[in-house]
C-alpha angles and dihedrals in degrees: 000000000000118000117233088247091058090056091051091052089047091052091050090050093051092046090051091046091052090049090050095052091043090054092048089051089054090049093245127141121233116216117231091233090056090053091048093049090048093063 
């Protein structure tokens, strides 16, 4: 029942989540604006 657009948003969310955890693992800080622009 999901629309194609919903899947795209989901994919973007998971990609951003992966980037976030990868950055935390590297000990880097992610700026709030970067998170906002990533969505």
